[in-house]
DRENNUMI-948077 format. One line per field, with one value per atom (N, C-alpha, C): chain; x negated, y negated, z. Coordinates in steps of 0.1 Angstrom, whole numbers, plus 2048, in hexadecimal, padded with zeros to 3 digits. Example, Ala and Ser with C-alpha at 12.3 -4.5 7.8 and 13.67 -1.06 7.14 Angstrom:
chain = (A  A  A  A  A  A)
x = (77C  785  77C  780  777  77F)
y = (839  82D  821  816  80B  800)
z = (84E  84E  84E  847  847  84F)
This chain:
chain = (A  A  A  A  A  A  A  A  A  A  A  A  A  A  A  A  A  A  A  A  A  A  A  A  A  A  A  A  A  A  A  A  A  A  A  A  A  A  A  A  A  A  A  A  A  A  A  A  A  A  A  A  A  A  A  A  A  A  A  A  A  A  A  A  A  A  A  A  A  A  A  A  A  A  A  A  A  A  A  A  A  A  A  A  A  A  A  A  A  A  A  A  A  A  A  A  A  A  A  A  A  A  A  A  A  A  A  A  A  A  A  A  A  A  A  A  A  A  A  A  A  A  A  A  A  A  A  A  A  A  A  A  A  A  A  A  A  A  A  A  A  A  A  A  A  A  A  A  A  A  A  A  A  A  A  A  A  A  A  A  A  A  A  A  A  A  A  A  A  A  A  A  A  A  A  A  A  A  A  A  A  A  A  A  A  A  A  A  A  A  A  A  A  A  A  A  A  A  A  A  A  A  A  A  A  A  A  A  A  A  A  A  A  A  A  A  A  A  A  A  A  A  A  A  A  A  A  A  A  A  A  A  A  A  A  A  A  A  A  A  A  A  A  A  A  A  A  A  A  A  A  A  A  A  A  A  A  A  A  A  A  A  A  A  A  A  A  A  A  A  A  A  A  A  A  A  A  A  A  A  A  A  A  A  A  A  A  A  A  A  A  A  A  A  A  A  A  A  A  A  A  A  A  A  A  A  A  A  A  A  A  A  A  A  A  A  A  A)
x = (7C5  7C0  7B0  7AB  79D  799  792  78E  786  787  780  771  76D  75F  75B  74E  74A  74F  74F  754  763  76B  779  77A  772  773  76E  763  75E  769  76F  779  785  78A  796  792  786  782  77D  77C  777  780  77A  781  77D  787  784  77C  771  768  76F  77A  781  78D  78F  79A  7A8  7A8  7B4  7B9  7C5  7CA  7C5  7C7  7C1  7C7  7D4  7DA  7D4  7CF  7CA  7BB  7B4  7A6  7A1  79A  795  78C  786  77C  783  78F  796  79C  79A  79E  7A9  7A8  7B2  7BA  7C6  7CF  7D4  7D5  7DB  7E7  7F2  7FF  801  7FE  7FF  80D  818  825  829  822  825  819  80E  802  7FE  7FD  7FD  7F1  7EA  7DF  7E3  7DD  7E0  7D5  7D4  7CB  7D3  7CE  7D5  7D5  7E1  7E3  7E2  7D7  7D4  7DB  7E8  7F0  7F7  7F4  7FA  805  809  813  80D  816  811  813  810  812  805  807  7FC  801  7F7  7FA  7F5  7FE  7FB  7F1  7E7  7DD  7DE  7DA  7DA  7CC  7C2  7B4  7AB  7A1  798  791  790  78A  77A  775  766  762  768  763  76C  778  781  789  787  78F  79E  7A5  7B4  7B9  7C1  7C6  7D3  7D8  7E4  7F0  7F9  806  80D  813  81A  826  829  834  840  83F  849  857  859  867  86B  862  866  86A  863  866  874  878  886  890  88C  895  897  88C  88D  896  894  89C  8AB  8AE  8BB  8C1  8BA  8BE  8C2  8BB  8BE  8C8  8CE  8D8  8D3  8C6  8C0  8BF  8C4  8C1  8B5  8AA  89E  89F  8A8  8AA  8B3  8BB  8C5  8C4  8BB  8BA  8AC  8AA  89D  898  88C  886  87F  882  87B  86C  865  857  84F  854  84C  84D  856  857  850  84A  843  834  830  822  822  817  816  81B  820  824  82F  838  844  840  835  832  828  822  819  820  82B  834  83E  83C  845  853  855  863  86B  864  86B  870  869  86C  874  87E  886  880  87D  877  881  87D  886  889)
y = (7C0  7C3  7C2  7BA  7B8  7BD  7C8  7CD  7C3  7C3  7B9  7BC  7C9  7CC  7D8  7DB  7E6  7F3  7F5  802  804  7FA  7FB  7FF  7F7  7FA  808  80D  81A  825  823  82D  82D  821  821  826  825  82A  839  83E  84C  856  85F  86A  877  87F  88C  895  89A  8A3  8B0  8B3  8C0  8BE  8B1  8AF  8AC  8AA  8A8  899  896  888  883  876  86F  876  87A  87F  88D  894  8A2  8A2  897  896  892  89B  898  88C  888  87D  86F  86F  863  85E  852  84D  843  83A  82F  830  82B  82B  81C  818  80B  80D  807  807  7FA  7F8  7EB  7E4  7EC  7E6  7DF  7E4  7DF  7D6  7D6  7CF  7D4  7E1  7E7  7F1  7F1  7FA  803  80F  818  823  829  834  841  849  856  85F  865  870  87D  884  891  89C  89D  8A8  8B0  8AE  8B6  8AE  8A2  89A  88E  883  877  86B  86D  863  85B  84F  846  83D  838  82F  821  818  80A  803  7FD  7F5  7E7  7DE  7D0  7CA  7D2  7CE  7D9  7D5  7DE  7E6  7F3  7FB  7FA  7F4  7F3  7E4  7DA  7CD  7C4  7C9  7C2  7B7  7B5  7AA  7AD  7A2  7A3  7A7  7B1  7B5  7AE  7AE  7A6  7AC  7A3  7A7  7B0  7BB  7C4  7BD  7C0  7BA  7C4  7CF  7D9  7D4  7CC  7C7  7BD  7B5  7AC  7B5  7C0  7C9  7CE  7D3  7D7  7CC  7C0  7B4  7B0  7B0  7AD  7B6  7C3  7CD  7CC  7C9  7C7  7BB  7B0  7A4  7A6  7AF  7B3  7BD  7C2  7CC  7DA  7DD  7EA  7F2  7FE  807  810  80E  815  824  828  837  83D  835  83B  837  82E  828  828  827  825  817  816  809  804  7F8  7F2  7F3  7F4  7F6  7EB  7DF  7D4  7D5  7DC  7DE  7EB  7F2  7FE  7FB  7EF  7EA  7DD  7D6  7C9  7BE  7C1  7B6  7AE  7B4  7AC  7A1  7A2  796  78D  791  788  780  785  77E  776  769  760  760  763  764  76F  779  785  784  77B  779  76D  76F  764  75F  752  74C  74B  74E  74E  73F)
z = (7CA  7D8  7D7  7DF  7E0  7EE  7EF  7FC  804  811  81A  81C  81A  81C  813  812  80A  80F  81C  822  81E  81F  81B  80D  804  7F6  7F3  7F9  7F7  7FB  806  80A  801  7FD  7F4  7E6  7E2  7D4  7D5  7E1  7E2  7DB  7D4  7CD  7D4  7D6  7DD  7D4  7DA  7D2  7D0  7D7  7D5  7CC  7C7  7BE  7C4  7D2  7D9  7D8  7DA  7DB  7E9  7EB  7F7  804  804  810  813  80A  80C  80E  80A  80B  819  81F  82D  82E  823  823  821  81C  81A  827  82B  838  837  82D  82B  81F  81F  814  812  805  802  7FA  7FD  7F5  7EF  7E2  7DC  7DD  7DB  7DB  7E8  7F3  800  805  7FD  801  810  811  81E  81F  82A  82C  838  838  843  844  850  852  84F  846  842  84D  84F  859  852  854  84D  854  852  858  84D  841  836  82F  834  82E  828  827  820  82A  837  841  842  846  84A  855  85D  868  863  861  85C  865  85F  866  862  86C  869  868  86C  86B  865  85D  857  862  861  86B  86B  860  85F  863  85D  85F  868  86B  874  86E  861  85A  85B  85D  85D  84F  84E  841  83E  832  82E  836  839  83F  836  83B  832  82C  820  819  817  81F  81F  821  82C  82E  823  81E  813  806  804  7F8  7F9  805  807  805  80B  80A  7FB  7F3  7E5  7DD  7E0  7D9  7DD  7EA  7EE  7E7  7E7  7E0  7D1  7CB  7BD  7BC  7C7  7C7  7C4  7C7  7C4  7D1  7D1  7DD  7D9  7E0  7DC  7DE  7E6  7E9  7DF  7D8  7CF  7C1  7BE  7B0  7AC  79F  799  79D  7A3  7A7  79A  796  78B  78C  780  780  787  786  78D  79C  7A1  7B0  7B4  7AB  7AF  7B0  7AD  7AF  7B7  7B6  7BD  7B5  7A9  79F  7A5  7AD  7B2  7BB  7C3  7CC  7C5  7BA  7B3  7A9  7A4  79A  7A1  7A2  7AA  7A5  798  793  798  79E  7A3  7B1  7B9  7C7  7CA  7D2  7D7  7E3  7E4  7F0  7FB  807  813  817)
C-alpha cells in the first residue's frame, strides 16, 4: 500500500499517544485493511466499525476498488468457509492478490 498523499500517510502511520489501537484512538481517522485493499473512516463508537471510502478525504484521489468480494470468492473457490475454518496465512494479508498463482482469473 502506497498512500496517495502525505496526509493519508501521516494518518495511517499515526500511533495513539495513549497507547490505544486505531479504533479506540480519537486522533486516528482512517483505517486500511490490506487483505481487502480497502480504506475507511473509523466510526469511534467503541467498536471496530468503519465506513468504506472510495476517495481520499484530503487530496481527493480515487482509492483502489475494494477486493472484499473477490476475497470471499477466492476462499469459496478453494472450499474454505472463512467463518468456520482457519483462513490460510496468504489470505490474511494482501499476498493473495499480489501472487497471481493464488488468484483464478475470471
